[in-house]
N, C-alpha and C positions, 0 to 999 in steps of 0.2 A: 471692495471686501476688504478687512483689513488683517493686519497679519495674522491677530490676535486672532479672530475667524479660521483662518488659514487651521492652524497650529492645532486646536480646541476640534476641528473639522479632521485633520490627520490621525490625532492623537485619541479619537474614535472609531476612526477607518482601522488601526491600527487595533484599537479593543478589539474587535466585534471577529478578525482576519485571527486574533491570538484563540479566540473563544472556538472561532471554526476549527481549527489548526489542535486544539484540544478534542473536541467530540471528534473529530475524524482521528486521531491519532489512538484513543481508545474504541474506534468503530471496530467492528466484526468482520473480515470477507472470505469468501471462500472460494479459493481456485481449483478447477478442476479440468484436472490435465490428460489429455486425451480420451477423451469417453471413461474418466474412473478408473483408468491405471493409479493416479496419482494425487488424490483430494487434500488438500491444504488450507487448514486456517487458521487467519493475519490478521494480525492486527495491526492497522492505521500504522501503526512507530514500527512494525516491521517483524516482532513477534511472533513467532510463530506457535500455537495452539498447541495446533493438531493436525498429526500427519496419518496417513492412511492408504494405507500401497497396498494393493491388489494382490491378492496373493496366488495367483498364478502367475506373475510375476517373478514370483523370485526362484531362483533358480540356482542354486550351488553352482555350480558350471560357469557362471554366466553373470557375477557379479556383475563385470565390470560393465553390462547394457544396463541394469536395476541403478546402478550409482548414478550413470548418465541422465539416464530419464531425471531418478527426484532430484537431480539439480537442476536439469534443465525448467521441470515443473518448479522450482524456487527460483532460481531469476523469471522465469515468465510473471509468476507472480508479484514479485518485487517490482518486474517495470511497468504492474498494469496499476497496482498501487502507487504509484511513483506520481504517473498522470494522473490519476484522479486525485492528490493532494496538487499536484500541480497547479488543475483545475482554479483549485482556490484559492488563486491567488489572486488579489486586485488587479485588474488590467489596465489604471492610472501611470504603473512605475512609480510609484509610491516607498514598495517594499519590496 
């Protein structure tokens, strides 16, 4: 195999990977934290589309707990989506 063929193969793989990443970034994911306490709808590009908080969690005397739950839910959703995105990477080490 000559260098030109290798370059063409690498370019083709890069183009396919870029297409997968673009599709992934536009895909929508829904993350359900603790049986519906907090539901986050987010794109693969980590843009929050919708955030739903169970009304029973809203306690004006305990804002800190709600803030912690929402933060944890968002961080968990980001971690899961990031892991899925990392799984798209070619395993041959070219990218």
